[in-house]
N, C-alpha and C positions, 0 to 999 in steps of 0.2 A: 083456790085451795092449794094447788101445787106450789105457788109462789110463797105461801106461808110455811112450807115445810122446811126443816132444818137441812141445809145443804151439806153440812159437815158430818152428818150422821150417815153411815153406810148402811144401805139396805140390801139384803140378799134374798133372792127367791129360793135359793138352794138351802135345804136344811139337812140335818143329820139323817132324818127318816127318809127324805125324798131329795136325793142329790141330783143336781142338774149338771151334766158334763158340758164344759165349755172349752174353747181354745184347743190347745195341742192334745189334751186328753180326749176330747170329742173326736178329733181326726184320727187318733190312734185306734180308738174303739171302732170307728166306722171302717177303717182299713182292715183290722183284724176280723171283723164280722164278715168280710167278703170271702174268706178262706174257710174251707170245710175241714173239720177235724179228721186227720188221716186214720185214726183208729175207728171212727164211725164208718168211714168209706170202706175200710178193709173188712169190717164186720158185715156190711151190706154185700160186698163182693163174695165173701165166704158163704153167706146164706144163699145167694143166687147160684153159686157153683154147686153147692150140695143139692139144691132142687134140680138143677140141670143134669147132674150126674144120675140122680134117681130116675128122671124122665127118660134119659137115654138108655139106662139099664133096663127099664121096663119095656121100652120099645124093642130093644134087642131080644129080650125074652119072648115077646110076642112074635117076633119074626122067626125065632128058633122053633116056636110051637107050630107055626104055620108051614114050615119047611117040609115039603113032601106029603102034606095032608090035603085031601080033597075037601072042597067046601060043599055047600048045599047042592049046587048044580053039577058037581063032579069035576070042577076045574082044580088043577093043582098049581099052587104058587111055586114058581121057580125063581130062586134067588141066584144072583151071579156069584160064582165061587171066586175067591181071590186067586190071582195068578201066582203060580209057584215061582220062587226065586231060584236061580241057578247058583252054583257054588261061588261065582264071582259077584253075586249080589244083584244081577240084572234080572228083570222079569223076562220070561220066555214069550215074547210077543213076536209078531211078524217082523217088525222093524229091527228088533234085536237080532233075530236070525239073519236078516239081510246084512246087517253090519258084520256079523261073524263070517258070512260067506265072502264078503268083500275083503276082509282081512286075510282070509285063507288064500284068495286069489293073488294077493300082493305078495 
């Protein structure tokens, strides 16, 4: 049957309704499909960061509520206070005080 077909007649599997990509266009489409749309990625990042900020704010509020209050058994939660900064911007820790003493000796 194949031998009886007209060889001069071009036959295409690709139609207007269902086009089949071939050659260079197929390679370009495959290459472009590898990369993610930057606007979609940015939207996903923004969504994650808003949820993260909400969770951290909620955790901070819970810590503030527990500060200085006794629980069921009478235990008081003690949170570490941030070290106060000196005028020069350094924290007042032991190592910073030792450095100051060394400088004074010199």
